[in-house]
N, C-alpha and C positions, 0 to 999 in steps of 0.2 A: 516608088519606094526607094529611099536613099539609105545609105549606111552612115551612121553617126557615132562619134565617141563623145560621151558626156562624162565630165568629171564634176563632182560637187563636194563641198566641204560642209559637214555638219558641225554644229557647235559641240565642244567637248563636254559640256555640262548636261547634255541630253542622255537620259538613261538608256540602257541597252534595248529594252522592250520598245520604248518610244522611237528610238533610232531605227530599229528593224521595221517597225510599222511605217515609218516615213519612207524608207527605201522601197518597201512593198507598194506603197501608195504611188510613188513616182514611177515604179515599174509598170503598174496598171495603167497609168496615164499614157505611157509609151506603147502599150500593147493593144490599145483599142484600134479599130479599123484595120486589123490584120497585121499590126506591128509585132515584131519579135525581139526578144532580148537574146542576143548571141552569146554574151559573156558578162559576168558580174565579178569585178575584182575589187574586193574591200582591202584597202591598204591599212586601215585602222588608224589609230591615234598617232599623229606625227606633228613635229614642230613646224610652225609656219615660218616663212622667210621674214615676215614682219608682223607686228601686232595687228589684228583685225578686231574691232569692237572690244578691245582690252583682253582678248584671248591670245595666248602664245602657242596653243595647240589646236588641232582640228582633226576630225574624223574623215578621211578621204574615202571616196567611193568612185569607181570608174565603171561606166556601163557602155558596152558595145551593142548597138541596136540597129535594126533595120525597120524603118517605119516611115509613114507619110510625113510631109513637112508640117501638117496641121498638128500632129501629136507633139512635135518638137516645140512648136510655138506655144502650145498649152503647157508643156513642161516649163518653158521659160517663164511664162506668166505666173504659174503657181510658185516657182522657185523664188521669184522676186517678192511675193507677198508672204512667204512662209517664214515665221520668226526663228525657226531652228536651223535654217539654212544660212551659212555665212557667205559663200561664193559658189558660183557654178560657171562652167565653160562648156560650150557645145561646138564641136568641130565636125564638119561634114567630110567624110573620107572620099 
């Protein structure tokens, strides 16, 4: 089990309910096989440093997790194919 910090940006046009469901879905992916979510920090809607897909703002979420590497690989795979996710970054602490 390793500790990770995961930051992802959700598109600003996603409604609150759908965004909350998306965050919960990705938290569940990280919690399988004994993984734990240590901290969830939602920064909210912020300006981007540069335009991404014609968006100037994005909804930032930071997760501190302890989980196996397989969970992080699955999170990465799902993040790449999810249409509501703009960017994500995974750092091992």
